N, C-alpha and C positions, 0 to 999 in steps of 0.2 A: 504494499501499498505506500510506504514511503516513497519506492521508485517511483510509482504513478504520478504522486504530488511532484516530487523533481522534476520530470519530465514535462508536465503540463506546467512549471514555473517557467521553463525557458521555450515553453510557446510564444509564436509571435502573434498571436491571435489579438485581437484588438479586447477581447474579453480579460486579458492576462496583464496587460498593461501596468495596472496598478499594484501588483503585486510586488512586495520587497524581496530582491535576491541580495545575496551576498557571493561577490566575485573575488576571487584571490589572482591577481594578476603579477606573475612572476617575470621579472624582468632583469636583463644585465645592462652594463652602461652604455651597449651600442646603439645603433640607430635602428635596430632591428627592434628594439624594446620600446623605443617612442612611438615605431611604424606600428607596432602590435595595440599600442594605446590608441592612437589615432584611428585604427581600423574599429577596434571595440566601439570609441564613440562616435564614430561615423553609422554603424552596422547592426551593433547590439544594445548602446546604452538606454536605459530608461532611467528618469530622474531619480525614481526611488531605489535605484540601486546602491549598496555600499560596497565600495571598490576598495581592497585593501591592495597597493601595489607593493610589491615584496620582492628585496635585492638580497642575494646571498652573496656578501663578497669572496673571491676564493682566496687562497693562501697568496700573501704578497713574496714574489720571487725575489730573493737579494742574491746578489753576486757574493762568491766568495774569493773573488779573484784579490789577490794580497796578504791571504790568512798565512802562506806559506813564507812568506817573508818576514812575519811577525806583526805586520800592521793590518787592523780590522779595517774593513771600508765604510764606518760608521758613518762618514759624510754620503756616500752614496745611500746606505740603508735609510737615512734619515731624509734625504732628498725624496726617494722612493715612497716615503710611509706619508710625509706632508703632501704630497704630489695624490696619494689616495685618499687621504681626508678631505683636501680639497675637491675631486671629482665626485664624492658621495657627498659631500654639502651643496654642490651643484646640482646633482642628481635628485636630491630631495626638494630643493627649490624649484627645479623645473615641473618634478609631479604633483608637487602641489600647487602651485600654478595651474597646470592642466587640470586639476580635479576641480579647483575653485572655478575656471572658466566654463568647465563644462556644469556648473552649479551641483558636483557631486559633494555636497557639504557634508555628509556623515562618513565620508572617506577617509582613507590616510595613508602615509607612505611609511613603509616598515623596513629596517635594515637588519639583518638578523647580526646578533651580535658574536655568532660562530662564524668564523673563515672556514669555508669550506676546503679540501684537499683533493676532493675527487668529481665527476660528475654524480656518481651515486650519490654521493653525502649532499650534494646540492639536491636533487630530486627528493632525498628523504627529508632534509630541512623545508623543501615546499611541502611536501607531504603532511608533516608537522603543523605545521601554519595553517593548512586547510583546514585540518582537524580542531586546530585551536580557535579560530576564529569562526568557526561552523560554518564555512563556505560551502554554497551550493554548486560553486562551478569553479574551476582553474583555467586561465587564461595564459598561453604562453607564446612566445614568439618564435615564428618556422627561421630556418636559415639555409642557405645554400651551401652544399659539399658535394663532395666528388660522388659518384654513384647514385644509383637511382635509391636505396635504402637510405643514405645518409643524405640525399638531399631531401627526401620526407622527412627526416627525423633525426635529430641531433642528438648527440649523447645525453645529454639534460633531458630532452625530449622523450626519448624513447624508454628513459629509467622513471620517469614520470608517469608515463602511461602505462609501464610494468607496474606500479606501486600504488597507484591514486585509485580511491575507492568514490571519486566523484566523477564527473563528467570532465575532460579536459578537452580546450578547446585550441587549435595550434593554428594562429595567423599565419595568412601567406606570406613568405619570404621577399622580401625588397626583390624586384626585377631591374639588374642593374647591368652596365656594360663592365666587364671584368677589367678593361682595359683603361678605365677610369676609377677602379674600385680600390681604396686603401686596405682592405681586408684580405 
């Protein structure tokens, strides 16, 4: 019975337009994450939705060059740490603005306190946050990768699909000219 209610909740019929939904949108710091939010806002958004924008930072990759010579590259580490903090603060501001601009006033931006070391751990944290927020649906950004299967599902998306107990929507990846792409 609960599954039927969940399916009806995501109906696009006019009768269900005022039903409240809780959506967890897991995004990274890339343009694909922004694209997934814009896709959701244009195609699925309802003013009654509560959206949690959720980001899981990956482990900071630090250079160990210089350790053999007895000098720790602390300046490099400090610089990378400050850069990450800046990027996450900008990420939060950008999505808070997007939520307000779309009048999703009960929504919020969340950054995981845990830094993930693998795609599996990112997927697990997304699924845990989905349960903690009682989300009805998970939205993820699709990304272009090599090969047909990888083109359809990135490692994180594949792992979320395997673990999720709620519906998962994968937004279409950005179609771009590879020659002008910086990824």
